[in-house]
N, C-alpha and C positions, 0 to 999 in steps of 0.2 A: 599462766602462759601456755599456749597450745603447743603440743608436740608436733614435730615435723618428721615425716618418714622419708629418709633419703634413699633414693633408688639408683643403682648403678647401671644405667642403660648405655654402657660403652659400646662403641663401634656398631651403632644400631643399623647401619646400612649393609653390614657384612655378616649376617648370621648364616652359618654353613648348613648345607643339607646333610642329613644323616645318610650313611652308606646303605645301600639296599641289602636287605636280608640280615641286618644286625639289630638285635633287640636293645643292646646297650652300645652305642657307637663308640669306636675308638676315637681318640683325639690327639692331634699333634701338639707339640709344645707351644706354638704360637697361639693356637686356639685356647689352650689352658691358661696362658697369660691373660688373654682378653677376658676370659670368664672369671678370673680372680681379681680383676681391677676394681670391682665394686668396693672392696675393702679400703681402697685409697681415699674414699670420700669421707672418712671419719673426721678429718679436720674441719669439715663443714658442720659437724654436729655439736649442739649444745648438750648440757647435762640431761635435759628432759627428752632429747631426740632419740629416734630409732634409726639405725642403719640396717637396711635389709640387704643381705648378701646371699648369693647363690649357695655358697658353702659356708660352714661355720668358720669364724675367725680363729686362728690358733690361740689357745687359752694362755700360753706363755707370753705371746705378743700382747694380748689383751691386758694381762696383768701389768706388763711393762708400761703400756700406754696409760693405764689408770694411774700409775705412779706419777706420770707427767701431768695428770689432771684431766685426761680424756675419759669421761665416765658415762658415755652414751650407752644405750642398750643395743645389743646385736640380736636381730631376729634373722634366722636363715631358713632356707627351703628345707622342709622336714622330709621331703620325699627324695631319696638319693637318686632314683631313676630319673625323675624330672630334673634334678639339679645337674646331672651329667648329660642331659639331652641338649646339645648346643643348638638344636633347631628351635628351642623355646627360649624366649628372652624373659626378662624379669617380670614383665606384666603378665605373661602367660603363666609363670610360676605362681603368682599371687592369685590369679583367677581360677587356676586348676584346683586350688584348695581354699577357696574364698571364705567359707564358713569358719575354718580353723583360724585364718589370719584375722578375720573380723573380730574374733574373741581376744586376740593378742594386741591389736592396735587400738589406740584410743579413738572413740567415735568422732571426736572433733579434730582429729589429726589432719594436718596439711601434707600433701604429697609433694616431693621435690625430686623429680627424675633428672638424671644427667642429661638426657635428651628425650625428645618426643618421639614416640613410636606409633605404629598404625592403630593400636587399640587403646590409646590413652583415654579417649572419651568413654570407652566401655568400662575402663577401670574406674574412672570418676563416677560413672553411674552405679556400678556394682558396689563400690565402697562408700558412696555418698559423701565424698570428701568436699571440703569447703572451697577449694580453689579451682579455677578454670585454666585451661591451657589453650594455646593457639592450635589451629587445625593442622593436621599432618601436611595437607596441601600447601599451607602457608609456609611451614617449616622447610619443606622441600624446595619451595620457590626461592626463599631468601638464602638458603644454604648453597644454591647453585652459583657457580662461577659466572653464569650468564647474568644473574642479578647483580653481582659485584661489578661486572663490566658495565652494565647499564647504569648502576649507581654512580660510578665515576663520571659517566657522561652527564647525568643529571646535576651533579655537584660541581661540574666544571673542572674536574681534576684531569690532568694530562693522562690520556689513556693510550697505553702502548700495546694493548691486546686487540685482537679481532676475533669475530665469530666465523667459523667455517661450517657451513650447513651442508656440505657435500664433499666427496673426495676430490672433485675438480677444484673447488674453492681452496681446500687444504693444500693441494699441490701448487696452486697459483700463489697463494699468500706465503707459503713456506719457501718457495723458490725465491721470492722477492726478499724475504728476511734473511735467507742464507747468504746473501751477497755481503752482509756486514757481520755475520757471526752465527753462533749456534741458535737453535730455535727450540722453544719449549711448547709442547702440545699437551693440553690439560683436558681430562674428562670433566665436564661441568659438575658432576656429582661425586668426583673422587674425594676421598677423605684421607687425612694424615699422610699426604704425599703419594698415596696410591692413585693410579690413573694419570700420572705425569710421565711424559716421555721426552727425553732430550734427543734432538735430531742434529747431527753434526755435518751431514753432507747430502747432496742431491740423490745419491744412490739409495740411501736409507729412506729419504722422503718418498721417492717414487715407489719403493717396495711397500711402504705403509699405505700410500694412496691406492695402489693396485689391490691390496688386501681389502681396503674399505670399499672399493668399487665392486668387488665380489660380494661383499655383504649387502650393499645397496641393491645389487641385482636379485638378491634373495628377499627383498622387501624391507630390509632394515634401514633405519634413518641415521644419518651421520650428523653429529653436532659436537664441535670441539672449540675450545679457546686456544688460539695460537698467538704467541708473542715472542719477542727476542729474549734470549737468556740475558738477564740484566746483571751488571757487575755490582753486586750488592756487598756491603760491608757489615750490615747489621739486620737481623731479623728481630722483631719485637711484636708484642700484641697488647691490645687494650681490653681490659675486662670491664664490662658495664652491665647495668640492669635497667630494663625498661618496665615501668609499672603498668598496670592495667589502665591507668589514666594517661599514659604517655609521658610521664616524667622520667628523666634520665639520671641515674646515679652512677658515678665513676668509682670503680673499685680500685683498680691499679693499672700500671703499665709494667709489663714483664718483658725483659729481654730474653730471647730464646737462643738456644744452641740447636742447630739443625745439621744433619749430615745426610747427603744424597736425598734431599727433599723430605726427610723423616725427622720427627721430633726426638731430641735427645735430653733437653732440660730447660728449666726456667729459673730466672732470678730477677729480683726487683730492679727497676730501671735506675733508681738513684736520683738524687735531687738535681744534679747537673744535667743529666740526660733529659729529665722531665722538664727542666727550665728551657732547654733548647727546643723541645717540642712545643711548649707553650708559645715561645717567641715565633714559631712558624705556623701558628693558628691550628695546630694539630687537634686540640681538644674541641675547638669550635667545629671542625670537620666531623669529629666523632659524634658530637651532639646532633649535627644535621643528618648524619647517617642513621642515627637512632630514630629520629623523627620520620625518616623515610621508611625504616623498618616497621615502625608503629602504624604508619599509613597503609602498609602492606598487610597489616593484621597481626604482626608479631609483638609479643611482650615476653619478658623473662630475661634470663641471663643471655649475654651475647659476648663473643670474643671476636675482635676485629684484628686480623693479621696485617702488619705493616712492615716496611723496610726502609733502610737508608742505602743509597747508592754511593759508589766510590767518588762520584762527582760532587757529593754533598746533597744531592736532590732527595727530598723526602717523598716516598710513595705511601700515602696514608692508608689507602685501602687496597690490599692485595686480594683478600677474600674474607667472607663472613662465615663465622661458625655460630649458628643460632642454637646455643646450648651452653651448658657449663663447659669448663675447659681445665686442662692441666695448670694453666696459668692462674685460674681462680683457686684451685687447690693450694698452689704455692702462696697465693695472696693470704690465705687463712693460716698456713704454716708460718709465714712471715710475721703475721699479727701475733701469733703465739710467742715467737722468738724475740719479739721486740721488748718484752719484759726483761730480757737478759741483755739488751742492747746488741742483739745479733740479727743477721739477715739469713734468709733461707735460699739455698740452691736445691731445687727439686730435680732429681735425675734418676737414672737406673743403672744397675750393673747387670749386664747380660752374662749369665752363668750357666754352667752345666753341673748338675748335682747327681752324685751317686744315690741310689735308692735309700741307703742307710743314713744319710745326712738329715738332721732334724733342725727345726727352728730353735729349740733350747740350746743346741750345740753352737749355732750361729750367734745367738745372744750371749752365751757364755764366753765364746772366743773374743767377741767384741768387747765385752766387759773386762775380761782379763787383760786385753791390750789397751785398756782405757780409751777405746774408740766408740763406746756406746754413750750417747748423750743422756745425762741424768741431771737432776737439779743441782747435784754436787759437782758433776763433771760436764762442763759445757763445751768441751772440745772433742765431742764425738758425734756420730750421725744418729738420726732417728729412723729406724726401719719402719716403713709405712705399710708393709703387708707381708704375708707368708705364702698365700695361695698362688701369687704370681710367680713365685720361685719354685714351689714344690708341687703345685697342683693341689689335690686333696686326697684323703684316704680312699675316696670312692672313684677317683679319676682313673679311667682305663686308657693308657697310652698305647700307641702303636707298638708292635713287637720290637721294632728297632730302638725304641726309646724306653722300653720297659725297665731296663737296668740303669739307664743314664738319661736324665731329664734335662732339657734345656728350658730355662725360664729367665725371669728378671726380678732382681731385688730392687724395688723402688725405695729411695732414701731421701731424706732432707738432710743436706750437709750445711751446718751453720757456718757463718763467717762473720768477722767483726767489721772489716772495712773493704776487703778486696776479694773478688771471686776466686783468685788464685789460691787463697787459703782453703776454700771448699774443694777445689780440684786436687790439691795436695792431700787433703783429708780422705777423699774418695779413693785415691791411689793407695793410701795406707790401709784402707778397709779391704781393698782388693787383695793386698798381700796377706792379710789375715785370713781371708776366705780361701786363698790358695793352700794355706796350712791345713785346712779341713778337707783337702782333696776335692776342692771345687774348681772347675775350669772357668776361666774368665775369658770372654769373647770380645769385650770392648775396652 
């Protein structure tokens, strides 16, 4: 069986520029979290697979995961200067030291990135891997909210959004929509809730339109999605895979917890929810959407965001995420926990850590409190990473954060029947973390 090299290209549209005059750029805590998220992909790895991470995974966490049966190989960037340069994404890291990694990686390995980046084709050529990827232009096009808007039109789905191609159009459309409620303006390429703006009144709308008019006068182009703020009761997503031949495989439906347009967690939809979706032809719509994606040139993993409104109306396509997803990671965690008749809630604890707090201390405190999942204790959480919480031994934080780092501890919280069990478990974990002089922010 061929090995797969799993690559964490998280947040691919938002790589930051390094500060001028700095050989080793400082990094704020949110950037450190993003750079550590590659380790969250271990649930996708089989025994013969390789997880390539920017920083080495914590050895104590690796030992714990191996006891659970996760025995993948971790290869990390060997050059600490490259690893801490957040202007370089994971493909850059591999190609900057290509001869070294070519010796480590099996010659017939397949590459599996979280998302497609600008030099994916160059990586394929340099490493001579056996799989092909969609072009970056295709990925950009289908990830755009413009594509999702037009897809709803093609599939005959009620479309409550409009495209504003100028400040004048934005003002006119927004003024009309504000008569019945608040308005949401979306950047077509915004990711993870970024680029969304909620407008509650005419004064705010006119101020934004005036600003955009100034930008247009300088030669910039305006294009936004504008729609009414819908009274939703449920966010969820569908994880699918499109083969290079256009066949569609359904992985799962994951219900989502969002706050202020940002992702907080995922858990499996459950049989009753799934049955309701099937009765409303949801899965037929997903298949038609994937056919459209394939005709546009895309294949690979895709996550389609959906929602239910308070009126009971199903909105099957909110936007397209042409990549892996947090929901896909939770699908694999859920598959693991099914052997124990448990389900997985993937979430994170936003925390501030003093410099002296370590992962062994966190694992020890959780174990002592019987809040660490083991094959003997099935009523604890599974920590999914360390670098998202602590950064790394090489990470250079800004001076204000040098003694106190803000990060995220991603966890899988198992539950037997109701998500409330997982929420209670996470709260108990937060209490234990507080005993380690860790601040909790969520």
